[in-house]
BAFI-557882 format. One line per field, with one value per residue (C-alpha): residue number from 1; residue in three letters; chain; x, y, z. Coordinates in pm, whole numbers. Layout:
BEGIN
resi (NUM; ...)
resn (ALA; ...)
chain (A; ...)
X (X; ...)
Y (Y; ...)
Z (Z; ...)
//
This chain:
BEGIN
resi (1; 2; 3; 4; 5; 6; 7; 8; 9; 10; 11; 12; 13; 14; 15; 16; 17; 18; 19; 20; 21; 22; 23; 24; 25; 26; 27; 28; 29; 30; 31; 32; 33; 34; 35; 36; 37; 38; 39; 40; 41; 42; 43; 44; 45; 46; 47; 48; 49; 50; 51; 52; 53; 54; 55; 56; 57; 58; 59; 60; 61; 62; 63; 64; 65; 66; 67; 68; 69; 70; 71; 72; 73; 74; 75; 76; 77; 78; 79; 80; 81; 82; 83; 84; 85; 86; 87; 88; 89; 90; 91; 92; 93; 94; 95; 96; 97; 98; 99; 100; 101; 102; 103; 104; 105; 106; 107; 108; 109; 110; 111; 112; 113; 114; 115; 116; 117; 118; 119; 120; 121; 122; 123; 124; 125; 126; 127; 128; 129; 130; 131; 132; 133; 134; 135; 136; 137; 138; 139; 140; 141; 142; 143; 144; 145; 146; 147; 148; 149; 150; 151; 152; 153; 154; 155; 156; 157; 158; 159; 160; 161; 162; 163; 164; 165; 166; 167; 168; 169; 170; 171; 172; 173; 174; 175; 176; 177; 178; 179; 180; 181; 182; 183; 184; 185; 186; 187; 188; 189; 190; 191; 192; 193; 194; 195; 196; 197; 198; 199; 200; 201; 202; 203; 204; 205; 206; 207; 208; 209; 210; 211; 212; 213; 214; 215; 216; 217; 218; 219; 220; 221; 222; 223; 224; 225; 226; 227; 228; 229; 230; 231; 232; 233; 234; 235; 236; 237; 238; 239; 240; 241; 242; 243; 244; 245; 246; 247; 248; 249; 250; 251; 252; 253; 254; 255; 256; 257; 258; 259; 260; 261; 262; 263; 264; 265; 266; 267; 268; 269; 270; 271; 272; 273; 274; 275; 276; 277; 278; 279; 280; 281; 282; 283; 284; 285; 286; 287; 288; 289; 290; 291; 292; 293; 294; 295; 296; 297; 298)
resn (MET; SER; THR; PHE; LYS; CYS; GLY; THR; VAL; ALA; LEU; LEU; GLY; ARG; PRO; ASN; ALA; GLY; LYS; SER; THR; LEU; MET; ASN; TYR; ILE; ILE; GLY; SER; LYS; ILE; ALA; ILE; VAL; THR; PRO; LYS; PRO; GLN; THR; THR; ARG; HIS; ARG; ILE; LEU; GLY; ILE; HIS; THR; ASP; ASP; ASP; GLY; GLN; ILE; VAL; PHE; VAL; ASP; THR; PRO; GLY; ILE; HIS; GLN; SER; SER; LYS; GLN; MET; ASN; ARG; ASN; MET; VAL; ARG; VAL; ALA; PHE; ALA; ALA; ALA; GLN; GLU; ALA; ASP; VAL; LEU; ALA; ILE; MET; GLN; ASP; VAL; SER; LYS; PRO; LEU; ASP; SER; GLY; THR; LYS; ALA; LEU; ILE; GLU; ARG; PHE; ALA; THR; MET; ASP; LYS; PRO; ARG; ILE; HIS; VAL; LEU; ASN; LYS; ILE; ASP; CYS; ILE; LYS; ARG; ASP; ASP; LEU; LEU; PRO; ARG; LEU; ALA; THR; LEU; GLN; ALA; LEU; ASP; ALA; GLY; ALA; LEU; ALA; TRP; VAL; PRO; ILE; SER; ALA; ARG; LYS; GLY; ILE; GLN; VAL; ASP; GLY; LEU; VAL; LYS; VAL; MET; ARG; ASP; ALA; LEU; PRO; GLN; GLY; GLU; PRO; ILE; TYR; ASP; PRO; GLU; TRP; PHE; THR; ASP; GLN; ASN; GLN; ARG; GLN; LEU; ALA; ALA; GLU; TYR; VAL; ARG; GLU; GLN; VAL; PHE; LEU; SER; MET; ASN; GLN; GLU; ILE; PRO; PHE; GLN; THR; ALA; VAL; ASP; ILE; GLU; LEU; PHE; ASP; ALA; HIS; ASP; GLU; GLY; ILE; ASP; ILE; GLU; ALA; VAL; ILE; LEU; VAL; GLY; SER; GLU; ARG; HIS; LYS; PRO; MET; LEU; ILE; GLY; LYS; GLY; GLY; GLU; GLY; MET; LYS; ARG; MET; GLY; MET; ARG; ALA; ARG; GLU; GLY; LEU; GLU; ILE; LEU; LEU; GLY; CYS; HIS; VAL; HIS; LEU; LYS; LEU; TRP; VAL; LYS; VAL; GLN; PRO; GLY; TRP; PHE; GLU; ASP; ALA; GLN; GLN; LEU; HIS; GLU; LEU; GLY; LEU; GLY; SER; GLY; GLU)
chain (A; A; A; A; A; A; A; A; A; A; A; A; A; A; A; A; A; A; A; A; A; A; A; A; A; A; A; A; A; A; A; A; A; A; A; A; A; A; A; A; A; A; A; A; A; A; A; A; A; A; A; A; A; A; A; A; A; A; A; A; A; A; A; A; A; A; A; A; A; A; A; A; A; A; A; A; A; A; A; A; A; A; A; A; A; A; A; A; A; A; A; A; A; A; A; A; A; A; A; A; A; A; A; A; A; A; A; A; A; A; A; A; A; A; A; A; A; A; A; A; A; A; A; A; A; A; A; A; A; A; A; A; A; A; A; A; A; A; A; A; A; A; A; A; A; A; A; A; A; A; A; A; A; A; A; A; A; A; A; A; A; A; A; A; A; A; A; A; A; A; A; A; A; A; A; A; A; A; A; A; A; A; A; A; A; A; A; A; A; A; A; A; A; A; A; A; A; A; A; A; A; A; A; A; A; A; A; A; A; A; A; A; A; A; A; A; A; A; A; A; A; A; A; A; A; A; A; A; A; A; A; A; A; A; A; A; A; A; A; A; A; A; A; A; A; A; A; A; A; A; A; A; A; A; A; A; A; A; A; A; A; A; A; A; A; A; A; A; A; A; A; A; A; A; A; A; A; A; A; A; A; A; A; A; A; A; A; A; A; A; A; A; A; A; A; A; A; A)
X (13723; 13706; 13937; 13829; 13770; 13475; 13380; 13339; 13654; 13546; 13827; 13800; 13944; 13971; 13990; 14230; 14403; 14391; 14076; 13996; 14368; 14390; 14052; 14161; 14495; 14386; 14077; 14321; 13985; 13911; 13600; 13650; 13770; 14022; 14129; 14368; 14057; 13869; 13566; 13566; 13417; 13071; 12899; 12973; 13127; 13186; 13501; 13533; 13854; 13851; 14156; 14214; 14189; 13930; 13677; 13726; 13427; 13596; 13377; 13494; 13394; 13343; 13597; 13498; 13512; 13309; 13084; 12747; 12607; 12315; 12512; 12825; 12675; 12519; 12838; 12982; 12687; 12752; 13110; 13003; 12737; 12982; 13195; 12913; 12806; 13189; 13366; 13698; 13790; 14109; 14163; 14394; 14606; 14856; 15175; 15323; 15078; 15158; 14883; 14612; 14364; 14078; 14277; 14330; 13964; 13867; 14131; 14009; 13654; 13669; 13924; 13554; 13424; 13439; 13586; 13913; 14106; 14429; 14552; 14692; 14945; 14981; 15221; 15528; 15708; 15643; 15819; 16166; 16204; 16328; 15989; 15766; 15875; 15749; 15437; 15352; 15444; 15208; 14888; 15005; 14933; 14610; 14495; 14685; 14366; 14431; 14519; 14797; 14982; 15073; 15240; 15241; 15199; 14869; 15025; 15288; 15169; 15421; 15329; 14988; 15012; 15087; 14816; 14512; 14664; 14638; 14265; 14163; 14318; 14093; 13807; 13561; 13544; 13261; 13148; 13170; 12916; 12977; 13042; 13402; 13390; 13258; 13456; 13218; 12832; 12816; 12622; 12794; 12507; 12682; 12996; 12941; 12827; 13142; 13375; 13194; 13200; 13580; 13711; 13488; 13695; 13998; 13919; 13728; 13942; 13794; 13429; 13283; 13318; 13161; 12877; 12828; 12703; 12599; 12291; 12259; 11942; 12011; 12207; 12127; 12324; 12325; 12500; 12734; 12832; 12676; 12489; 12498; 12323; 12445; 12368; 12633; 12378; 12592; 12485; 12490; 12470; 12824; 12951; 12770; 13004; 13338; 13220; 13152; 13452; 13502; 13347; 13262; 13640; 13586; 13317; 13448; 13774; 13591; 13357; 13653; 13801; 13558; 13417; 13834; 13786; 13456; 13557; 13882; 13667; 13340; 13518; 13310; 13239; 13105; 12917; 12887; 12676; 12730; 12536; 12474; 12193; 12210; 11970; 12056; 12052; 12082; 12322; 12048; 11766; 11681; 11461; 11723; 11999; 11779; 11732; 12150; 12208; 12382; 12112; 12202; 12168; 11856)
Y (14972; 14743; 14827; 14513; 14619; 14481; 14582; 14500; 14503; 14518; 14337; 14552; 14538; 14432; 14051; 13888; 14075; 13825; 13886; 13548; 13441; 13638; 13602; 13239; 13266; 13512; 13255; 12973; 12768; 12772; 12970; 13137; 12936; 13052; 12997; 13197; 13259; 13652; 13647; 13336; 13501; 13571; 13715; 13859; 13634; 13664; 13556; 13572; 13622; 13702; 13669; 13821; 14219; 14196; 14055; 14094; 14039; 14003; 14061; 13909; 14072; 13988; 14180; 14500; 14533; 14641; 14369; 14369; 14059; 14104; 13852; 14033; 14386; 14253; 14148; 14473; 14629; 14383; 14480; 14850; 14776; 14621; 14915; 15103; 14908; 14848; 15019; 14966; 14947; 14727; 14821; 14521; 14515; 14314; 14490; 14247; 14392; 14786; 14983; 15020; 15310; 15065; 15057; 15394; 15494; 15288; 15403; 15790; 15630; 15515; 15801; 15992; 15791; 15907; 15577; 15494; 15291; 15048; 15011; 14673; 14614; 14227; 13958; 14142; 13800; 13828; 14179; 14302; 14543; 14851; 14804; 14842; 15205; 15381; 15223; 15324; 15661; 15698; 15505; 15771; 16035; 15888; 15869; 16087; 16045; 15675; 15525; 15304; 15158; 14772; 14582; 14204; 13817; 13684; 13319; 13335; 13527; 13785; 14108; 13985; 13980; 14358; 14394; 14222; 14459; 14799; 14658; 14582; 14900; 15091; 14972; 15086; 14990; 14722; 14313; 14062; 14047; 13653; 13373; 13335; 13008; 13094; 13147; 13218; 13255; 13055; 12721; 12372; 12335; 12701; 12603; 12277; 12461; 12682; 12354; 12190; 12550; 12541; 12221; 12331; 12681; 12495; 12201; 12400; 12697; 13002; 13068; 12784; 12874; 13210; 13034; 12774; 12755; 12522; 12451; 12187; 12009; 11735; 11835; 11503; 11476; 11165; 10962; 10804; 11138; 11390; 11314; 11587; 11628; 11868; 12001; 12206; 12457; 12521; 12793; 12599; 12242; 12243; 12269; 11962; 11687; 11915; 11901; 11530; 11430; 11109; 10858; 11072; 11133; 11495; 11460; 11215; 11406; 11702; 11541; 11321; 11653; 11869; 11565; 11542; 11915; 11872; 11644; 11786; 12134; 11946; 11654; 11360; 11098; 11293; 11114; 11347; 11314; 11568; 11602; 11875; 12091; 12286; 12592; 12833; 13256; 13173; 13403; 13700; 13565; 13775; 13485; 13232; 13486; 13546; 13114; 13070; 13372; 13586; 13897; 14230; 14240; 14501)
Z (16892; 16629; 16305; 16102; 15738; 15479; 15145; 14783; 14529; 14187; 13963; 13629; 13243; 12946; 12843; 12928; 13154; 13466; 13696; 13729; 13785; 14063; 14245; 14258; 14374; 14676; 14772; 14710; 14515; 14171; 14167; 13807; 13551; 13324; 12976; 12708; 12514; 12518; 12714; 12901; 13223; 13140; 13471; 13795; 14044; 14404; 14559; 14950; 15108; 15507; 15722; 16077; 15964; 15700; 15447; 15099; 14859; 14535; 14209; 13896; 13641; 13238; 13026; 12903; 12506; 12194; 12053; 11837; 12018; 12273; 12517; 12530; 12543; 12852; 12988; 12930; 13140; 13404; 13439; 13491; 13689; 13923; 13933; 14043; 14336; 14449; 14720; 14580; 14179; 14109; 13728; 13581; 13285; 13134; 13100; 12836; 12583; 12455; 12616; 12353; 12325; 12474; 12819; 12816; 12720; 13008; 13282; 13186; 13238; 13590; 13675; 13634; 13946; 14286; 14451; 14556; 14230; 14253; 13893; 13932; 13640; 13614; 13440; 13517; 13505; 13128; 13070; 13154; 13504; 13276; 13058; 13375; 13479; 13138; 13181; 13559; 13439; 13190; 13422; 13657; 13407; 13279; 13669; 13913; 14153; 14175; 14558; 14376; 14105; 14189; 13964; 14034; 13862; 13990; 13794; 13997; 14310; 14287; 14536; 14541; 14931; 14908; 14686; 14901; 15184; 14972; 14904; 15254; 15408; 15112; 15231; 15517; 15842; 15900; 16017; 15790; 15496; 15500; 15700; 15731; 15593; 15255; 14963; 14713; 14663; 14371; 14430; 14326; 14011; 13898; 13948; 13729; 13448; 13450; 13469; 13194; 12971; 13030; 12908; 12606; 12552; 12620; 12343; 12081; 11843; 11669; 11690; 11854; 12228; 12197; 12048; 12293; 12663; 12916; 13049; 13390; 13377; 13610; 13970; 14185; 14518; 14749; 14981; 14708; 14522; 14276; 13908; 13692; 13321; 13150; 12771; 12582; 12335; 12037; 11745; 11456; 11334; 11218; 11535; 11666; 11536; 11630; 11964; 11974; 11752; 11601; 11814; 12069; 12151; 12198; 12468; 12661; 12700; 12788; 13058; 13177; 13245; 13385; 13615; 13724; 13873; 13982; 14190; 14324; 14415; 14567; 14743; 14654; 14345; 14028; 13735; 13493; 13185; 12834; 12552; 12229; 12159; 11862; 11930; 11615; 11788; 12126; 12224; 12092; 12244; 12556; 12726; 12662; 12828; 13122; 13166; 13155; 13372; 13100; 13095; 13147; 13528; 13494)
//
């Protein structure tokens, strides 16, 4: 009788808990962009980890937060929908920060779900060992029915192998869902948009990243490589010159870094063109959000 395990693990938590960093580390490829800014992940991203013992289909979700903006509310609905559909919940938190009321409320909400729950205490490399034990005790009191509480560092890979084993053991037995060679369900066009958006987030400050989106208008693969043309949507006319920079230096810098990352990921030459389009209120426009893949998923 086969003991192969297969199923979905939803990575859940508040913004900047390290969900995307953890998934990228386990998969061994950068399929989810990572920046220090909250709400970097905007939609559901699958990462597929297959070994001799099982296949874990990770669902990286947007950070759960409160917001009045339509796009942000859609993101939160996507996260909760992923939790409902998953076989296992991996509830992540940043232990280098105090346990806030929002994280506590999230833990208590997921504790009511009849699913295996694993609490992932991330960034243990940023705290003293003696500070970890009280945090563990508090979490165990908040969700006594959880399967496990696992301290890790996603960035450094500390105890991640042990976490993967706990996750895999919690999955049901079954045949692989995806080809063992696959590591994501995202196509190259989607990955290109995300890599460009990552550079916008890393280059810009204050509110600008949160009022930007990337739309790929051309993706042409040929024998010599891939030609990509991408539009960066901004919500205000005043943001356009900030993105472009003096003499276009800002756009050149973002384009160069995005292109370099894509060439490593895709393994071929990439010719990338960027330009900026002002579209006020795009993040409240249901049709625009749907076209950008940022709908609520309903």
